[in-house]
C-alpha positions as CSV (number, residue, x, y, z in Angstrom):
1,M,63.9,101.8,113.5
2,Q,62.0,99.5,111.0
3,S,60.8,101.5,108.1
4,L,60.0,100.4,104.6
5,S,62.8,100.4,102.0
6,T,62.3,99.4,98.5
7,G,59.2,97.3,97.4
8,G,57.7,97.1,100.8
9,K,60.4,94.9,102.3
10,P,61.2,96.2,105.9
11,R,64.5,98.6,106.2
12,I,68.1,96.3,106.7
13,L,69.7,97.3,110.1
14,A,72.8,95.8,109.2
15,I,73.0,98.1,106.1
16,D,72.2,101.3,108.6
17,V,74.3,100.1,111.4
18,L,77.2,99.7,108.8
19,R,76.7,102.9,107.7
20,G,77.0,104.4,110.9
21,L,80.2,102.4,112.2
22,S,81.5,103.4,108.7
23,L,80.8,107.2,109.3
24,F,82.5,106.8,112.8
25,G,85.8,105.1,110.9
26,I,85.8,107.5,108.5
27,F,85.8,110.6,111.0
28,L,88.8,108.9,113.5
29,V,90.8,109.4,110.0
30,N,89.1,112.8,109.2
31,M,90.2,114.0,112.6
32,F,93.8,113.8,111.2
33,S,93.2,116.5,109.0
34,F,90.8,118.6,111.2
35,H,93.9,119.6,113.1
36,S,97.0,119.0,111.4
37,P,98.1,119.1,107.9
38,Y,98.0,115.2,107.6
39,L,97.6,116.0,103.7
40,Y,101.4,117.0,103.9
41,Y,103.2,115.0,106.1
42,N,105.0,111.3,106.9
43,P,103.0,110.4,110.5
44,Y,105.9,108.6,111.4
45,E,107.9,111.8,111.0
46,W,105.5,114.0,112.3
47,W,104.4,112.2,115.5
48,K,106.6,112.0,118.5
49,T,106.3,109.9,120.9
50,S,105.6,106.5,121.5
51,Q,102.3,106.5,122.7
52,D,101.2,109.0,119.6
53,L,102.8,106.3,117.0
54,T,101.5,103.3,118.7
55,I,97.8,104.7,118.6
56,Y,98.3,105.9,114.6
57,S,99.7,102.6,113.5
58,W,96.2,100.8,114.9
59,I,94.3,103.0,113.5
60,D,96.6,102.8,110.1
61,V,95.9,99.4,109.9
62,F,92.3,98.6,111.2
63,V,90.4,101.6,109.9
64,Q,92.3,103.5,107.4
65,A,91.9,102.9,104.2
66,S,89.2,100.2,105.6
67,F,86.1,102.2,106.4
68,Y,85.7,104.6,103.2
69,P,85.3,101.5,101.0
70,L,83.1,100.5,103.1
71,F,80.9,103.3,103.0
72,A,81.5,103.6,99.7
73,M,79.7,100.3,99.0
74,M,76.9,101.0,100.9
75,F,76.4,104.2,98.9
76,G,76.1,102.3,96.0
77,F,74.1,99.8,97.5
78,G,71.5,102.2,98.2
79,V,71.5,103.3,94.5
80,A,71.0,100.0,93.8
81,M,67.8,99.8,95.9
82,Q,66.5,102.8,94.9
83,Y,66.8,101.8,91.0
84,A,65.3,99.0,92.0
85,K,62.5,100.4,93.5
86,A,61.5,103.0,91.2
87,R,61.8,100.0,88.5
88,E,58.8,97.8,90.8
89,H,56.7,101.1,90.6
90,G,57.1,101.8,86.7
91,R,59.5,104.6,87.3
92,S,62.5,105.8,85.4
93,F,65.6,106.0,87.8
94,T,67.8,108.0,85.9
95,W,66.4,111.3,86.4
96,T,66.0,111.2,90.1
97,G,69.5,110.0,89.9
98,I,70.4,113.4,88.3
99,R,68.7,115.5,90.7
100,R,69.4,113.4,93.5
101,F,73.7,113.7,92.9
102,T,73.3,117.3,91.6
103,F,72.4,118.2,94.5
104,L,75.1,116.4,96.3
105,L,77.5,117.5,93.7
106,L,76.6,121.1,94.5
107,L,76.4,120.3,98.2
108,G,80.2,118.6,98.2
109,L,81.3,121.7,96.5
110,V,79.9,124.0,99.4
111,H,81.3,121.8,102.0
112,A,84.9,121.8,100.7
113,F,85.0,125.2,100.3
114,F,83.7,126.6,103.1
115,I,83.8,123.9,105.8
116,W,86.8,121.7,105.2
117,P,88.5,120.5,102.0
118,G,88.6,116.7,102.6
119,D,85.3,116.2,101.7
120,I,83.8,113.1,100.0
121,L,80.4,113.9,99.1
122,F,81.5,115.6,95.9
123,N,83.4,112.0,94.1
124,Y,80.5,110.4,95.7
125,A,78.3,112.4,93.1
126,V,80.3,112.7,90.2
127,Y,80.9,108.9,90.3
128,G,77.2,108.7,91.1
129,F,76.4,109.8,87.6
130,F,78.7,107.0,86.1
131,L,77.0,104.4,88.3
132,L,73.8,105.5,86.6
133,L,75.1,103.9,83.5
134,F,75.7,100.6,85.2
135,L,72.6,99.9,87.1
136,R,70.8,97.6,84.4
137,F,73.4,95.4,84.6
138,S,72.8,92.1,86.8
139,G,74.7,92.1,90.1
140,R,76.7,89.2,88.9
141,M,78.0,91.3,86.2
142,L,78.5,94.4,88.6
143,L,80.8,92.5,91.1
144,I,82.9,91.3,88.3
145,V,83.0,94.8,86.8
146,G,83.7,96.2,90.5
147,L,86.2,93.4,91.4
148,V,88.5,94.2,88.3
149,L,88.6,98.0,87.9
150,L,89.3,98.0,91.9
151,F,92.3,94.8,92.1
152,M,93.6,95.5,88.5
153,P,94.8,99.3,88.8
154,A,95.9,98.3,92.3
155,V,98.1,95.6,91.5
156,L,99.5,97.0,88.4
157,L,100.2,100.3,90.4
158,S,101.5,98.4,93.4
159,M,104.1,95.9,90.6
160,L,104.9,99.6,89.3
161,L,106.1,100.9,92.8
162,M,107.8,98.5,93.7
163,L,109.7,98.2,90.5
164,A,110.2,101.7,90.8
165,A,111.3,102.0,94.7
166,Y,113.6,99.0,93.9
167,T,115.5,100.7,91.3
168,D,115.7,104.2,93.1
169,P,115.1,103.5,96.3
170,Y,114.8,107.4,97.7
171,N,112.6,108.5,95.8
172,A,110.1,106.0,96.9
173,L,110.2,107.1,100.7
174,Y,107.7,108.9,101.6
175,W,108.8,112.4,102.7
176,T,107.1,115.4,105.0
177,D,106.2,118.6,102.5
178,I,107.6,121.0,104.7
179,A,106.6,123.8,103.0
180,S,102.8,123.0,102.6
181,V,102.7,121.9,106.0
182,S,104.1,125.7,107.2
183,Q,101.3,127.4,105.4
184,S,98.8,124.9,106.2
185,I,99.4,126.1,110.2
186,A,99.5,129.3,108.9
187,A,96.4,129.2,107.1
188,Y,94.6,127.3,109.5
189,G,95.9,128.0,112.6
190,S,96.3,132.2,113.1
191,G,94.9,133.2,109.3
192,S,92.1,135.1,108.2
193,Y,88.3,133.2,107.2
194,M,89.5,134.3,103.9
195,E,93.1,133.2,104.1
196,I,91.4,129.5,105.2
197,T,89.1,129.5,102.5
198,T,92.1,130.2,100.0
199,Q,93.9,127.1,101.6
200,R,91.0,125.2,101.4
201,I,90.5,125.4,97.9
202,H,94.3,125.0,97.8
203,D,94.0,121.9,99.5
204,W,91.2,120.7,97.6
205,M,92.7,121.0,94.2
206,N,95.6,119.3,95.1
207,A,93.7,116.2,97.0
208,N,91.1,116.2,93.6
209,L,93.1,117.6,90.7
210,V,96.3,117.7,91.3
211,D,97.5,114.2,93.1
212,G,96.4,111.4,90.9
213,G,93.8,113.7,89.2
214,F,90.7,111.9,87.9
215,L,92.5,108.7,88.1
216,F,93.0,108.3,91.5
217,P,89.6,108.8,92.6
218,F,88.2,106.7,90.0
219,I,89.9,103.4,90.9
220,S,89.4,104.2,94.8
221,I,86.1,105.1,95.0
222,F,83.9,104.2,92.0
223,P,84.1,100.6,91.9
224,H,83.5,100.3,95.4
225,L,79.8,101.8,94.1
226,I,79.6,98.7,91.7
227,I,80.4,96.7,94.2
228,G,77.3,97.6,96.4
229,A,75.5,97.5,93.4
230,G,76.4,94.5,92.5
231,A,76.0,93.1,96.3
232,Y,72.1,94.3,96.4
233,K,71.2,92.9,93.6
234,L,72.6,89.7,94.2
235,N,71.1,90.0,97.9
236,V,74.4,89.2,99.9
237,V,73.1,90.3,103.1
238,D,70.1,87.2,103.2
239,K,72.9,84.8,101.9
240,W,75.5,86.1,104.3
241,T,72.4,85.5,107.0
242,T,70.8,82.3,106.1
243,H,74.3,80.9,105.5
244,P,75.7,81.8,109.0
245,K,78.8,78.7,109.1
246,K,80.1,79.8,105.2
247,T,80.1,83.2,106.6
248,M,81.9,83.2,109.1
249,F,84.3,81.0,107.1
250,T,84.2,83.9,104.7
251,F,85.0,86.4,106.9
252,L,88.1,85.1,108.5
253,V,89.7,84.5,105.1
254,F,88.8,88.1,104.6
255,F,90.0,89.7,107.4
256,I,93.4,87.8,107.7
257,A,93.9,88.3,104.0
258,G,93.1,92.1,105.0
259,L,95.4,92.2,107.8
260,L,98.3,90.7,106.3
261,L,98.1,93.1,103.4
262,K,97.6,96.2,105.6
263,G,100.4,95.0,108.0
264,V,103.3,95.0,104.7
265,P,104.3,98.8,105.7
266,Y,105.5,97.4,108.8
267,V,106.9,94.4,107.8
268,L,108.5,95.6,105.1
269,D,109.6,99.4,105.3
270,R,106.7,101.5,106.3
271,N,108.2,104.8,104.6
272,N,108.1,103.3,101.0
273,I,105.4,104.6,98.8
274,A,105.2,101.3,97.3
275,Y,103.9,98.9,100.6
276,M,102.0,102.2,101.7
277,Y,100.1,102.1,98.2
278,V,99.4,98.1,98.4
279,Q,97.8,98.5,102.2
280,D,95.6,101.1,101.4
281,S,94.7,100.2,97.9
282,I,94.6,96.6,98.3
283,G,94.4,95.5,102.2
284,G,92.7,98.7,102.9
285,P,88.9,97.5,100.9
286,I,89.9,93.6,101.6
287,L,89.6,94.7,105.2
288,A,86.0,96.4,104.5
289,I,84.7,93.4,103.4
290,S,85.8,91.1,106.5
291,Y,84.0,94.1,108.5
292,A,80.8,94.3,106.7
293,V,80.7,90.1,106.9
294,L,81.4,90.3,110.1
295,I,78.6,92.8,111.1
296,V,75.6,91.6,109.2
297,L,76.6,88.0,110.7
298,V,76.5,89.5,114.3
299,C,73.1,91.8,113.5
300,T,71.5,87.9,113.3
301,F,71.7,87.2,116.6
302,Q,69.3,89.0,119.4
303,W,71.7,90.7,121.6
304,P,74.7,91.8,119.6
305,K,71.5,93.3,117.5
306,K,70.5,95.4,120.2
307,M,73.8,96.4,121.0
308,L,74.6,97.9,117.7
309,Q,71.1,99.2,116.6
310,P,71.5,102.8,118.6
311,F,74.3,103.0,115.6
312,A,71.3,102.3,113.1
313,A,70.1,105.5,113.8
314,A,73.3,107.1,113.3
315,G,74.2,105.8,109.8
316,K,70.2,106.9,108.4
317,M,71.6,110.3,109.0
318,S,74.9,109.2,107.6
319,L,74.5,112.8,105.3
320,T,73.9,115.3,108.6
321,N,76.5,113.2,110.8
322,Y,79.0,113.2,108.5
323,L,78.6,117.3,107.9
324,M,78.0,118.1,111.8
325,Q,81.3,116.5,111.8
326,S,82.8,118.5,109.6
327,V,81.2,121.7,111.3
328,I,82.4,121.0,114.8
329,G,85.9,119.9,113.9
330,T,86.7,122.8,112.2
331,L,85.4,124.8,114.7
332,L,87.7,123.3,117.5
333,F,90.7,123.8,115.6
334,Y,90.5,126.5,113.1
335,Q,91.2,129.4,113.9
336,Y,87.7,131.4,113.5
337,G,87.0,128.8,116.0
338,L,88.9,127.2,119.2
339,G,91.9,127.5,117.6
340,Y,93.8,124.3,118.1
341,Y,95.1,123.8,114.5
342,G,98.3,121.5,115.6
343,Q,98.3,121.5,119.5
344,I,96.8,118.2,120.5
345,T,97.9,114.4,120.6
346,I,96.8,111.7,118.7
347,L,95.0,110.2,121.8
348,T,93.3,113.6,122.8
349,S,91.5,113.9,119.1
350,I,90.7,110.3,119.4
351,W,88.5,111.2,122.9
352,I,87.2,113.8,121.2
353,C,85.7,111.8,118.6
354,V,84.5,109.1,120.7
355,S,82.7,111.4,122.7
356,I,81.6,113.6,119.1
357,F,80.3,110.4,117.5
358,A,78.7,109.5,121.0
359,V,76.3,112.6,121.4
360,Q,75.5,111.9,117.2
361,V,74.2,108.5,118.3
362,I,71.8,110.0,121.1
363,V,70.7,113.0,119.4
364,S,70.0,111.0,116.0
365,N,67.8,108.4,117.9
366,L,66.1,111.0,119.7
367,W,65.4,112.8,116.3
368,L,64.4,109.7,114.5
369,E,61.2,108.9,117.0
370,R,60.1,112.2,116.0
371,F,61.1,112.6,112.4
372,K,61.2,109.9,109.5
373,R,64.7,111.8,108.5
374,G,67.8,113.5,109.6
375,P,67.5,117.4,108.6
376,M,69.8,117.0,105.7
377,E,68.4,113.8,104.6
378,S,64.9,115.5,104.1
379,L,65.9,118.2,102.3
380,W,68.0,115.8,99.8
381,H,64.4,113.9,99.3
382,T,62.5,117.5,98.9
383,I,65.1,118.0,96.2
384,T,64.8,115.1,94.5
385,Y,61.1,114.2,94.5
386,G,59.4,117.2,95.5
387,T,57.0,118.0,98.4
388,G,54.5,115.5,97.4
389,R,56.2,112.2,98.0
390,K,56.8,111.0,101.6
């Protein structure tokens, strides 16, 4: 499992473990969109049983909006690592990055329009291009820029939303879009492949071009890429590893702060959009950082490290596994598959998610015993570098 990464340094196990666990957390949340019109309903109106509502609350606090930031940070971390490797060998990374992100952008569009509309690859590619402009900066500067871009808009928008909620509480409530819910159920639950594809494009357009347009992905994804790149340049993994007491204190501070912020809607009003925005845009990333600190710390101990090591294989094959989750999820729930859209409980969906991911972990480990990269990772590498570079 210890392959070379950059400059002859051993691959950092904790980073691959973080990618793998992040992939699982993202899958848990994405599962809602696979089996129900999650984009358009208020979960506390949609789920009726106390069991479903309790499970959703746990996922909402501990998982939702905390694992995609973590994965985005790891994405930025990896890009900075590749940039450093290119510089060490006297090569420019710019055109390499352009080829990598162009492939990812096209793959994201295919994924969004023909498999599942909740695609994240397109956004990673778009903001990956922007990240190329920042890679020459120091780690400290990257971290400052990333934190400012992340928290300044989040705090300002939170204040504006809370002010709006105070002046007009009715319009601040989180409503279910009944027409869009019905349209989604009709398309995914009983529509033809063309009708499903039309709905996919409609959903993707709503999420990426209508609701928040360019601004929301910019302030919710791009800063995490910069923070991850800064973390690599500042060598934070080694620093966390060599100072375990300080690292544990850092984890506790971020974990407690993250939980308090994630719990705001449950203390004040879980149907209020302003409090939900505070929960996701501020609490989510802070809790994500605490998870990163904890995993790096845990990976310094032998037995926990061995227990987490299988997840590293899933992380090394994150692109393959992410796409397969979408293929399997849509085949289970869409009409052209088994057609269980809108027909299962949250508990059932979690067991499905855990089962699928467990198989992915096993298959990833078996695959990497024979091959250096996953199937999609190999294709990505070949398109980026050609066939001459191993």
